[in-house]
PDB file with SEQRES, HELIX, SHEET and CRYST1 records, atoms N, CA, C and O in Angstrom:
SEQRES   1 A   74  UNK UNK UNK UNK UNK UNK UNK UNK UNK UNK UNK UNK UNK          
SEQRES   2 A   74  UNK UNK UNK UNK UNK UNK UNK UNK UNK UNK UNK UNK UNK          
SEQRES   3 A   74  UNK UNK UNK UNK UNK UNK UNK UNK UNK UNK UNK UNK UNK          
SEQRES   4 A   74  UNK UNK UNK UNK UNK UNK UNK UNK UNK UNK UNK UNK UNK          
SEQRES   5 A   74  UNK UNK UNK UNK UNK UNK UNK UNK UNK UNK UNK UNK UNK          
SEQRES   6 A   74  UNK UNK UNK UNK UNK UNK UNK UNK UNK                          
HELIX    1 AA1 UNK A    2  UNK A   15  1                                  14    
HELIX    2 AA2 UNK A   19  UNK A   35  1                                  17    
HELIX    3 AA3 UNK A   42  UNK A   73  1                                  32    
CRYST1    1.000    1.000    1.000  90.00  90.00  90.00 P 1           1          
ATOM      1  N   UNK A   1     100.992 100.882 107.775  1.00  0.00           N  
ATOM      2  CA  UNK A   1     101.394 100.291 106.561  1.00  0.00           C  
ATOM      3  C   UNK A   1     101.046 101.266 105.420  1.00  0.00           C  
ATOM      4  O   UNK A   1     101.788 101.309 104.439  1.00  0.00           O  
ATOM      5  N   UNK A   2     100.010 102.010 105.495  1.00  0.00           N  
ATOM      6  CA  UNK A   2      99.654 103.040 104.495  1.00  0.00           C  
ATOM      7  C   UNK A   2     100.711 104.186 104.441  1.00  0.00           C  
ATOM      8  O   UNK A   2     100.946 104.767 103.381  1.00  0.00           O  
ATOM      9  N   UNK A   3     101.363 104.508 105.647  1.00  0.00           N  
ATOM     10  CA  UNK A   3     102.384 105.517 105.625  1.00  0.00           C  
ATOM     11  C   UNK A   3     103.597 104.901 104.928  1.00  0.00           C  
ATOM     12  O   UNK A   3     104.248 105.612 104.162  1.00  0.00           O  
ATOM     13  N   UNK A   4     103.946 103.629 105.140  1.00  0.00           N  
ATOM     14  CA  UNK A   4     105.089 103.089 104.737  1.00  0.00           C  
ATOM     15  C   UNK A   4     104.891 102.948 103.120  1.00  0.00           C  
ATOM     16  O   UNK A   4     105.862 103.099 102.380  1.00  0.00           O  
ATOM     17  N   UNK A   5     103.808 102.702 102.690  1.00  0.00           N  
ATOM     18  CA  UNK A   5     103.367 102.610 101.228  1.00  0.00           C  
ATOM     19  C   UNK A   5     103.685 103.982 100.589  1.00  0.00           C  
ATOM     20  O   UNK A   5     104.358 104.080  99.562  1.00  0.00           O  
ATOM     21  N   UNK A   6     103.193 104.973 101.216  1.00  0.00           N  
ATOM     22  CA  UNK A   6     103.301 106.418 100.739  1.00  0.00           C  
ATOM     23  C   UNK A   6     104.779 106.657 100.575  1.00  0.00           C  
ATOM     24  O   UNK A   6     105.273 106.969  99.491  1.00  0.00           O  
ATOM     25  N   UNK A   7     105.503 106.492 101.740  1.00  0.00           N  
ATOM     26  CA  UNK A   7     106.982 106.775 101.708  1.00  0.00           C  
ATOM     27  C   UNK A   7     107.760 106.030 100.672  1.00  0.00           C  
ATOM     28  O   UNK A   7     108.618 106.584  99.986  1.00  0.00           O  
ATOM     29  N   UNK A   8     107.420 104.651 100.557  1.00  0.00           N  
ATOM     30  CA  UNK A   8     108.108 103.887  99.475  1.00  0.00           C  
ATOM     31  C   UNK A   8     107.665 104.346  97.992  1.00  0.00           C  
ATOM     32  O   UNK A   8     108.457 104.297  97.051  1.00  0.00           O  
ATOM     33  N   UNK A   9     106.496 104.743  97.878  1.00  0.00           N  
ATOM     34  CA  UNK A   9     105.988 105.330  96.687  1.00  0.00           C  
ATOM     35  C   UNK A   9     106.818 106.623  96.243  1.00  0.00           C  
ATOM     36  O   UNK A   9     107.150 106.819  95.073  1.00  0.00           O  
ATOM     37  N   UNK A  10     107.094 107.420  97.225  1.00  0.00           N  
ATOM     38  CA  UNK A  10     107.858 108.647  97.057  1.00  0.00           C  
ATOM     39  C   UNK A  10     109.288 108.342  96.640  1.00  0.00           C  
ATOM     40  O   UNK A  10     109.838 108.900  95.691  1.00  0.00           O  
ATOM     41  N   UNK A  11     109.885 107.369  97.453  1.00  0.00           N  
ATOM     42  CA  UNK A  11     111.261 107.040  97.153  1.00  0.00           C  
ATOM     43  C   UNK A  11     111.394 106.210  95.887  1.00  0.00           C  
ATOM     44  O   UNK A  11     112.457 106.138  95.271  1.00  0.00           O  
ATOM     45  N   UNK A  12     110.202 105.541  95.494  1.00  0.00           N  
ATOM     46  CA  UNK A  12     110.282 104.743  94.214  1.00  0.00           C  
ATOM     47  C   UNK A  12     110.312 105.741  93.058  1.00  0.00           C  
ATOM     48  O   UNK A  12     110.868 105.386  92.019  1.00  0.00           O  
ATOM     49  N   UNK A  13     109.783 106.921  93.138  1.00  0.00           N  
ATOM     50  CA  UNK A  13     109.663 107.891  92.073  1.00  0.00           C  
ATOM     51  C   UNK A  13     111.099 108.402  91.891  1.00  0.00           C  
ATOM     52  O   UNK A  13     111.395 108.896  90.803  1.00  0.00           O  
ATOM     53  N   UNK A  14     111.919 108.331  92.766  1.00  0.00           N  
ATOM     54  CA  UNK A  14     113.381 108.855  92.584  1.00  0.00           C  
ATOM     55  C   UNK A  14     114.197 107.570  92.185  1.00  0.00           C  
ATOM     56  O   UNK A  14     115.083 107.650  91.335  1.00  0.00           O  
ATOM     57  N   UNK A  15     113.887 106.382  92.811  1.00  0.00           N  
ATOM     58  CA  UNK A  15     114.686 105.250  92.699  1.00  0.00           C  
ATOM     59  C   UNK A  15     114.576 104.589  91.342  1.00  0.00           C  
ATOM     60  O   UNK A  15     115.365 103.680  91.081  1.00  0.00           O  
ATOM     61  N   UNK A  16     113.673 104.962  90.459  1.00  0.00           N  
ATOM     62  CA  UNK A  16     113.496 104.327  89.240  1.00  0.00           C  
ATOM     63  C   UNK A  16     114.718 104.633  88.251  1.00  0.00           C  
ATOM     64  O   UNK A  16     114.778 104.075  87.155  1.00  0.00           O  
ATOM     65  N   UNK A  17     115.617 105.474  88.652  1.00  0.00           N  
ATOM     66  CA  UNK A  17     116.782 105.854  87.802  1.00  0.00           C  
ATOM     67  C   UNK A  17     117.746 104.684  87.919  1.00  0.00           C  
ATOM     68  O   UNK A  17     118.598 104.515  87.047  1.00  0.00           O  
ATOM     69  N   UNK A  18     117.643 103.861  88.972  1.00  0.00           N  
ATOM     70  CA  UNK A  18     118.604 102.715  89.141  1.00  0.00           C  
ATOM     71  C   UNK A  18     117.611 101.553  89.391  1.00  0.00           C  
ATOM     72  O   UNK A  18     117.114 101.339  90.497  1.00  0.00           O  
ATOM     73  N   UNK A  19     117.353 100.806  88.259  1.00  0.00           N  
ATOM     74  CA  UNK A  19     116.242  99.766  88.360  1.00  0.00           C  
ATOM     75  C   UNK A  19     116.511  98.710  89.418  1.00  0.00           C  
ATOM     76  O   UNK A  19     115.589  98.079  89.935  1.00  0.00           O  
ATOM     77  N   UNK A  20     117.854  98.517  89.750  1.00  0.00           N  
ATOM     78  CA  UNK A  20     118.060  97.388  90.864  1.00  0.00           C  
ATOM     79  C   UNK A  20     117.526  97.955  92.074  1.00  0.00           C  
ATOM     80  O   UNK A  20     117.022  97.157  92.864  1.00  0.00           O  
ATOM     81  N   UNK A  21     117.537  99.130  92.364  1.00  0.00           N  
ATOM     82  CA  UNK A  21     116.882  99.781  93.625  1.00  0.00           C  
ATOM     83  C   UNK A  21     115.446  99.928  93.368  1.00  0.00           C  
ATOM     84  O   UNK A  21     114.662  99.591  94.255  1.00  0.00           O  
ATOM     85  N   UNK A  22     115.002 100.402  92.232  1.00  0.00           N  
ATOM     86  CA  UNK A  22     113.658 100.832  91.880  1.00  0.00           C  
ATOM     87  C   UNK A  22     112.676  99.749  91.956  1.00  0.00           C  
ATOM     88  O   UNK A  22     111.559  99.982  92.418  1.00  0.00           O  
ATOM     89  N   UNK A  23     113.023  98.504  91.512  1.00  0.00           N  
ATOM     90  CA  UNK A  23     112.094  97.366  91.529  1.00  0.00           C  
ATOM     91  C   UNK A  23     111.738  96.961  92.968  1.00  0.00           C  
ATOM     92  O   UNK A  23     110.534  96.897  93.216  1.00  0.00           O  
ATOM     93  N   UNK A  24     112.545  96.698  93.883  1.00  0.00           N  
ATOM     94  CA  UNK A  24     112.198  96.262  95.069  1.00  0.00           C  
ATOM     95  C   UNK A  24     111.363  97.235  95.882  1.00  0.00           C  
ATOM     96  O   UNK A  24     110.366  96.871  96.505  1.00  0.00           O  
ATOM     97  N   UNK A  25     111.801  98.474  95.855  1.00  0.00           N  
ATOM     98  CA  UNK A  25     111.253  99.587  96.618  1.00  0.00           C  
ATOM     99  C   UNK A  25     109.736  99.684  96.075  1.00  0.00           C  
ATOM    100  O   UNK A  25     108.791  99.653  96.863  1.00  0.00           O  
ATOM    101  N   UNK A  26     109.574  99.795  94.773  1.00  0.00           N  
ATOM    102  CA  UNK A  26     108.134  99.975  94.297  1.00  0.00           C  
ATOM    103  C   UNK A  26     107.271  98.757  94.448  1.00  0.00           C  
ATOM    104  O   UNK A  26     106.054  98.879  94.592  1.00  0.00           O  
ATOM    105  N   UNK A  27     107.912  97.488  94.418  1.00  0.00           N  
ATOM    106  CA  UNK A  27     107.041  96.396  94.600  1.00  0.00           C  
ATOM    107  C   UNK A  27     106.605  96.193  96.103  1.00  0.00           C  
ATOM    108  O   UNK A  27     105.505  95.724  96.396  1.00  0.00           O  
ATOM    109  N   UNK A  28     107.513  96.566  97.004  1.00  0.00           N  
ATOM    110  CA  UNK A  28     107.148  96.466  98.464  1.00  0.00           C  
ATOM    111  C   UNK A  28     106.152  97.647  98.680  1.00  0.00           C  
ATOM    112  O   UNK A  28     105.247  97.485  99.498  1.00  0.00           O  
ATOM    113  N   UNK A  29     106.252  98.745  98.048  1.00  0.00           N  
ATOM    114  CA  UNK A  29     105.313  99.916  98.245  1.00  0.00           C  
ATOM    115  C   UNK A  29     103.885  99.457  97.791  1.00  0.00           C  
ATOM    116  O   UNK A  29     102.865  99.676  98.445  1.00  0.00           O  
ATOM    117  N   UNK A  30     103.934  98.789  96.585  1.00  0.00           N  
ATOM    118  CA  UNK A  30     102.567  98.237  96.134  1.00  0.00           C  
ATOM    119  C   UNK A  30     101.923  97.244  97.017  1.00  0.00           C  
ATOM    120  O   UNK A  30     100.719  97.297  97.269  1.00  0.00           O  
ATOM    121  N   UNK A  31     102.747  96.297  97.512  1.00  0.00           N  
ATOM    122  CA  UNK A  31     102.207  95.331  98.399  1.00  0.00           C  
ATOM    123  C   UNK A  31     101.652  95.945  99.635  1.00  0.00           C  
ATOM    124  O   UNK A  31     100.559  95.574 100.061  1.00  0.00           O  
ATOM    125  N   UNK A  32     102.387  96.915 100.265  1.00  0.00           N  
ATOM    126  CA  UNK A  32     101.890  97.451 101.529  1.00  0.00           C  
ATOM    127  C   UNK A  32     100.610  98.287 101.268  1.00  0.00           C  
ATOM    128  O   UNK A  32      99.651  98.284 102.040  1.00  0.00           O  
ATOM    129  N   UNK A  33     100.671  99.018 100.094  1.00  0.00           N  
ATOM    130  CA  UNK A  33      99.489  99.847  99.726  1.00  0.00           C  
ATOM    131  C   UNK A  33      98.215  99.044  99.596  1.00  0.00           C  
ATOM    132  O   UNK A  33      97.150  99.405 100.097  1.00  0.00           O  
ATOM    133  N   UNK A  34      98.381  97.929  98.895  1.00  0.00           N  
ATOM    134  CA  UNK A  34      97.262  96.976  98.572  1.00  0.00           C  
ATOM    135  C   UNK A  34      96.722  96.498  99.851  1.00  0.00           C  
ATOM    136  O   UNK A  34      95.512  96.530 100.074  1.00  0.00           O  
ATOM    137  N   UNK A  35      97.633  96.027 100.753  1.00  0.00           N  
ATOM    138  CA  UNK A  35      97.191  95.379 102.061  1.00  0.00           C  
ATOM    139  C   UNK A  35      96.547  96.503 102.952  1.00  0.00           C  
ATOM    140  O   UNK A  35      95.691  96.178 103.774  1.00  0.00           O  
ATOM    141  N   UNK A  36      96.903  97.715 102.825  1.00  0.00           N  
ATOM    142  CA  UNK A  36      96.365  98.735 103.779  1.00  0.00           C  
ATOM    143  C   UNK A  36      95.236  99.569 103.204  1.00  0.00           C  
ATOM    144  O   UNK A  36      94.877 100.590 103.790  1.00  0.00           O  
ATOM    145  N   UNK A  37      94.629  99.144 102.007  1.00  0.00           N  
ATOM    146  CA  UNK A  37      93.559  99.948 101.437  1.00  0.00           C  
ATOM    147  C   UNK A  37      92.311 100.007 102.387  1.00  0.00           C  
ATOM    148  O   UNK A  37      91.601 101.008 102.478  1.00  0.00           O  
ATOM    149  N   UNK A  38      92.125  98.944 103.025  1.00  0.00           N  
ATOM    150  CA  UNK A  38      90.894  98.864 103.880  1.00  0.00           C  
ATOM    151  C   UNK A  38      91.129  99.483 105.267  1.00  0.00           C  
ATOM    152  O   UNK A  38      90.302  99.293 106.158  1.00  0.00           O  
ATOM    153  N   UNK A  39      92.251 100.228 105.477  1.00  0.00           N  
ATOM    154  CA  UNK A  39      92.499 100.777 106.839  1.00  0.00           C  
ATOM    155  C   UNK A  39      91.896 102.163 106.865  1.00  0.00           C  
ATOM    156  O   UNK A  39      91.166 102.570 105.961  1.00  0.00           O  
ATOM    157  N   UNK A  40      92.203 102.831 107.861  1.00  0.00           N  
ATOM    158  CA  UNK A  40      91.598 104.192 108.178  1.00  0.00           C  
ATOM    159  C   UNK A  40      92.328 105.259 107.250  1.00  0.00           C  
ATOM    160  O   UNK A  40      91.781 106.295 106.871  1.00  0.00           O  
ATOM    161  N   UNK A  41      93.559 104.904 106.945  1.00  0.00           N  
ATOM    162  CA  UNK A  41      94.339 105.886 106.113  1.00  0.00           C  
ATOM    163  C   UNK A  41      94.322 105.397 104.659  1.00  0.00           C  
ATOM    164  O   UNK A  41      95.345 105.160 104.016  1.00  0.00           O  
ATOM    165  N   UNK A  42      93.077 105.268 104.200  1.00  0.00           N  
ATOM    166  CA  UNK A  42      92.915 104.806 102.725  1.00  0.00           C  
ATOM    167  C   UNK A  42      93.468 105.612 101.665  1.00  0.00           C  
ATOM    168  O   UNK A  42      93.930 105.143 100.625  1.00  0.00           O  
ATOM    169  N   UNK A  43      93.402 107.020 101.999  1.00  0.00           N  
ATOM    170  CA  UNK A  43      93.946 107.876 100.937  1.00  0.00           C  
ATOM    171  C   UNK A  43      95.497 107.844 100.804  1.00  0.00           C  
ATOM    172  O   UNK A  43      96.061 107.996  99.720  1.00  0.00           O  
ATOM    173  N   UNK A  44      96.098 107.651 101.896  1.00  0.00           N  
ATOM    174  CA  UNK A  44      97.522 107.517 101.841  1.00  0.00           C  
ATOM    175  C   UNK A  44      97.908 106.250 101.220  1.00  0.00           C  
ATOM    176  O   UNK A  44      98.916 106.197 100.515  1.00  0.00           O  
ATOM    177  N   UNK A  45      97.137 105.178 101.445  1.00  0.00           N  
ATOM    178  CA  UNK A  45      97.423 103.844 100.799  1.00  0.00           C  
ATOM    179  C   UNK A  45      97.299 103.952  99.267  1.00  0.00           C  
ATOM    180  O   UNK A  45      98.120 103.429  98.513  1.00  0.00           O  
ATOM    181  N   UNK A  46      96.207 104.671  98.834  1.00  0.00           N  
ATOM    182  CA  UNK A  46      95.964 104.869  97.384  1.00  0.00           C  
ATOM    183  C   UNK A  46      96.958 105.611  96.730  1.00  0.00           C  
ATOM    184  O   UNK A  46      97.357 105.356  95.594  1.00  0.00           O  
ATOM    185  N   UNK A  47      97.408 106.634  97.520  1.00  0.00           N  
ATOM    186  CA  UNK A  47      98.493 107.494  96.990  1.00  0.00           C  
ATOM    187  C   UNK A  47      99.838 106.613  96.861  1.00  0.00           C  
ATOM    188  O   UNK A  47     100.587 106.759  95.894  1.00  0.00           O  
ATOM    189  N   UNK A  48     100.076 105.776  97.797  1.00  0.00           N  
ATOM    190  CA  UNK A  48     101.280 104.987  97.812  1.00  0.00           C  
ATOM    191  C   UNK A  48     101.177 103.954  96.572  1.00  0.00           C  
ATOM    192  O   UNK A  48     102.173 103.637  95.922  1.00  0.00           O  
ATOM    193  N   UNK A  49      99.947 103.484  96.318  1.00  0.00           N  
ATOM    194  CA  UNK A  49      99.750 102.443  95.262  1.00  0.00           C  
ATOM    195  C   UNK A  49     100.043 103.255  93.880  1.00  0.00           C  
ATOM    196  O   UNK A  49     100.737 102.749  92.998  1.00  0.00           O  
ATOM    197  N   UNK A  50      99.506 104.459  93.764  1.00  0.00           N  
ATOM    198  CA  UNK A  50      99.652 105.180  92.444  1.00  0.00           C  
ATOM    199  C   UNK A  50     101.091 105.596  92.251  1.00  0.00           C  
ATOM    200  O   UNK A  50     101.627 105.416  91.157  1.00  0.00           O  
ATOM    201  N   UNK A  51     101.711 106.117  93.212  1.00  0.00           N  
ATOM    202  CA  UNK A  51     103.214 106.450  93.121  1.00  0.00           C  
ATOM    203  C   UNK A  51     104.082 105.205  92.815  1.00  0.00           C  
ATOM    204  O   UNK A  51     104.956 105.220  91.948  1.00  0.00           O  
ATOM    205  N   UNK A  52     103.780 104.097  93.601  1.00  0.00           N  
ATOM    206  CA  UNK A  52     104.620 102.946  93.466  1.00  0.00           C  
ATOM    207  C   UNK A  52     104.410 102.407  92.026  1.00  0.00           C  
ATOM    208  O   UNK A  52     105.384 101.974  91.411  1.00  0.00           O  
ATOM    209  N   UNK A  53     103.165 102.417  91.462  1.00  0.00           N  
ATOM    210  CA  UNK A  53     102.856 101.850  90.093  1.00  0.00           C  
ATOM    211  C   UNK A  53     103.670 102.738  89.124  1.00  0.00           C  
ATOM    212  O   UNK A  53     104.366 102.164  88.287  1.00  0.00           O  
ATOM    213  N   UNK A  54     103.643 104.102  89.165  1.00  0.00           N  
ATOM    214  CA  UNK A  54     104.328 104.934  88.235  1.00  0.00           C  
ATOM    215  C   UNK A  54     105.723 104.725  88.474  1.00  0.00           C  
ATOM    216  O   UNK A  54     106.405 104.665  87.452  1.00  0.00           O  
ATOM    217  N   UNK A  55     106.358 104.590  89.636  1.00  0.00           N  
ATOM    218  CA  UNK A  55     107.716 104.062  89.743  1.00  0.00           C  
ATOM    219  C   UNK A  55     108.171 102.769  89.098  1.00  0.00           C  
ATOM    220  O   UNK A  55     109.225 102.640  88.475  1.00  0.00           O  
ATOM    221  N   UNK A  56     107.295 101.853  89.307  1.00  0.00           N  
ATOM    222  CA  UNK A  56     107.491 100.560  88.565  1.00  0.00           C  
ATOM    223  C   UNK A  56     107.469 100.582  87.090  1.00  0.00           C  
ATOM    224  O   UNK A  56     108.265  99.926  86.417  1.00  0.00           O  
ATOM    225  N   UNK A  57     106.557 101.335  86.594  1.00  0.00           N  
ATOM    226  CA  UNK A  57     106.472 101.529  85.072  1.00  0.00           C  
ATOM    227  C   UNK A  57     107.715 102.204  84.725  1.00  0.00           C  
ATOM    228  O   UNK A  57     108.388 101.687  83.834  1.00  0.00           O  
ATOM    229  N   UNK A  58     108.156 103.325  85.306  1.00  0.00           N  
ATOM    230  CA  UNK A  58     109.323 104.023  85.027  1.00  0.00           C  
ATOM    231  C   UNK A  58     110.576 103.084  85.116  1.00  0.00           C  
ATOM    232  O   UNK A  58     111.429 103.142  84.231  1.00  0.00           O  
ATOM    233  N   UNK A  59     110.693 102.266  86.116  1.00  0.00           N  
ATOM    234  CA  UNK A  59     111.781 101.283  86.152  1.00  0.00           C  
ATOM    235  C   UNK A  59     111.799 100.394  85.123  1.00  0.00           C  
ATOM    236  O   UNK A  59     112.879 100.085  84.620  1.00  0.00           O  
ATOM    237  N   UNK A  60     110.643  99.873  84.679  1.00  0.00           N  
ATOM    238  CA  UNK A  60     110.589  98.845  83.636  1.00  0.00           C  
ATOM    239  C   UNK A  60     111.084  99.684  82.309  1.00  0.00           C  
ATOM    240  O   UNK A  60     111.908  99.156  81.562  1.00  0.00           O  
ATOM    241  N   UNK A  61     110.619 100.876  82.052  1.00  0.00           N  
ATOM    242  CA  UNK A  61     111.072 101.546  80.815  1.00  0.00           C  
ATOM    243  C   UNK A  61     112.469 101.784  80.814  1.00  0.00           C  
ATOM    244  O   UNK A  61     113.162 101.641  79.807  1.00  0.00           O  
ATOM    245  N   UNK A  62     112.931 102.171  82.000  1.00  0.00           N  
ATOM    246  CA  UNK A  62     114.476 102.309  82.120  1.00  0.00           C  
ATOM    247  C   UNK A  62     115.227 101.150  81.898  1.00  0.00           C  
ATOM    248  O   UNK A  62     116.303 101.265  81.311  1.00  0.00           O  
ATOM    249  N   UNK A  63     114.764  99.839  82.342  1.00  0.00           N  
ATOM    250  CA  UNK A  63     115.473  98.675  82.104  1.00  0.00           C  
ATOM    251  C   UNK A  63     115.469  98.342  80.597  1.00  0.00           C  
ATOM    252  O   UNK A  63     116.494  97.979  80.019  1.00  0.00           O  
ATOM    253  N   UNK A  64     114.301  98.478  79.998  1.00  0.00           N  
ATOM    254  CA  UNK A  64     114.141  98.125  78.585  1.00  0.00           C  
ATOM    255  C   UNK A  64     114.997  99.139  77.799  1.00  0.00           C  
ATOM    256  O   UNK A  64     115.636  98.682  76.851  1.00  0.00           O  
ATOM    257  N   UNK A  65     115.077 100.215  78.020  1.00  0.00           N  
ATOM    258  CA  UNK A  65     115.946 101.342  77.307  1.00  0.00           C  
ATOM    259  C   UNK A  65     117.440 100.860  77.556  1.00  0.00           C  
ATOM    260  O   UNK A  65     118.257 100.876  76.635  1.00  0.00           O  
ATOM    261  N   UNK A  66     117.741 100.461  78.748  1.00  0.00           N  
ATOM    262  CA  UNK A  66     119.117 100.079  78.884  1.00  0.00           C  
ATOM    263  C   UNK A  66     119.576  98.814  78.200  1.00  0.00           C  
ATOM    264  O   UNK A  66     120.736  98.693  77.808  1.00  0.00           O  
ATOM    265  N   UNK A  67     118.664  97.871  78.056  1.00  0.00           N  
ATOM    266  CA  UNK A  67     118.864  96.640  77.250  1.00  0.00           C  
ATOM    267  C   UNK A  67     118.990  96.942  75.794  1.00  0.00           C  
ATOM    268  O   UNK A  67     119.834  96.399  75.081  1.00  0.00           O  
ATOM    269  N   UNK A  68     118.068  97.885  75.345  1.00  0.00           N  
ATOM    270  CA  UNK A  68     118.118  98.290  73.876  1.00  0.00           C  
ATOM    271  C   UNK A  68     119.393  99.039  73.592  1.00  0.00           C  
ATOM    272  O   UNK A  68     119.993  98.802  72.543  1.00  0.00           O  
ATOM    273  N   UNK A  69     119.868  99.961  74.484  1.00  0.00           N  
ATOM    274  CA  UNK A  69     121.139 100.689  74.300  1.00  0.00           C  
ATOM    275  C   UNK A  69     122.333  99.795  74.243  1.00  0.00           C  
ATOM    276  O   UNK A  69     123.275  99.909  73.459  1.00  0.00           O  
ATOM    277  N   UNK A  70     122.173  98.864  75.200  1.00  0.00           N  
ATOM    278  CA  UNK A  70     123.378  97.865  75.377  1.00  0.00           C  
ATOM    279  C   UNK A  70     123.494  97.008  74.040  1.00  0.00           C  
ATOM    280  O   UNK A  70     124.566  96.824  73.462  1.00  0.00           O  
ATOM    281  N   UNK A  71     122.316  96.525  73.633  1.00  0.00           N  
ATOM    282  CA  UNK A  71     122.334  95.580  72.500  1.00  0.00           C  
ATOM    283  C   UNK A  71     122.844  96.299  71.134  1.00  0.00           C  
ATOM    284  O   UNK A  71     123.439  95.714  70.229  1.00  0.00           O  
ATOM    285  N   UNK A  72     122.495  97.701  71.155  1.00  0.00           N  
ATOM    286  CA  UNK A  72     122.885  98.409  69.849  1.00  0.00           C  
ATOM    287  C   UNK A  72     124.321  98.751  69.943  1.00  0.00           C  
ATOM    288  O   UNK A  72     124.880  99.122  68.911  1.00  0.00           O  
ATOM    289  N   UNK A  73     125.020  98.671  71.097  1.00  0.00           N  
ATOM    290  CA  UNK A  73     126.434  98.993  71.149  1.00  0.00           C  
ATOM    291  C   UNK A  73     127.294  97.784  70.713  1.00  0.00           C  
ATOM    292  O   UNK A  73     128.406  97.918  70.202  1.00  0.00           O  
ATOM    293  N   UNK A  74     126.723  96.643  70.940  1.00  0.00           N  
ATOM    294  CA  UNK A  74     127.509  95.413  70.489  1.00  0.00           C  
ATOM    295  C   UNK A  74     127.303  94.934  69.149  1.00  0.00           C  
ATOM    296  O   UNK A  74     127.916  93.946  68.745  1.00  0.00           O  
TER     297      UNK A  74                                                      
END                                                                             
C-alpha cells in the first residue's frame, strides 16, 4: 500500500492540472498512505502522503481559479 500511495502521489502532482482527475487520485493516495504509515515501508508512505497532499492543494487552487475565471467572464 505504501508503494501505491507513493505512485499515486507522483501521479497526483501531474494530475492536478485537471481537477476531475486530480481529486480522486490524490484522495486515494492519501488514504493508502495514512493506512500504511505503520508498515515497514514507512518512508514511502510518508512521501506518498506529502505528495498527495501537495497535489490535493494544487487541485483545490486550480478549481478555485477556474471558478473565479468563469464567474468573471459572465
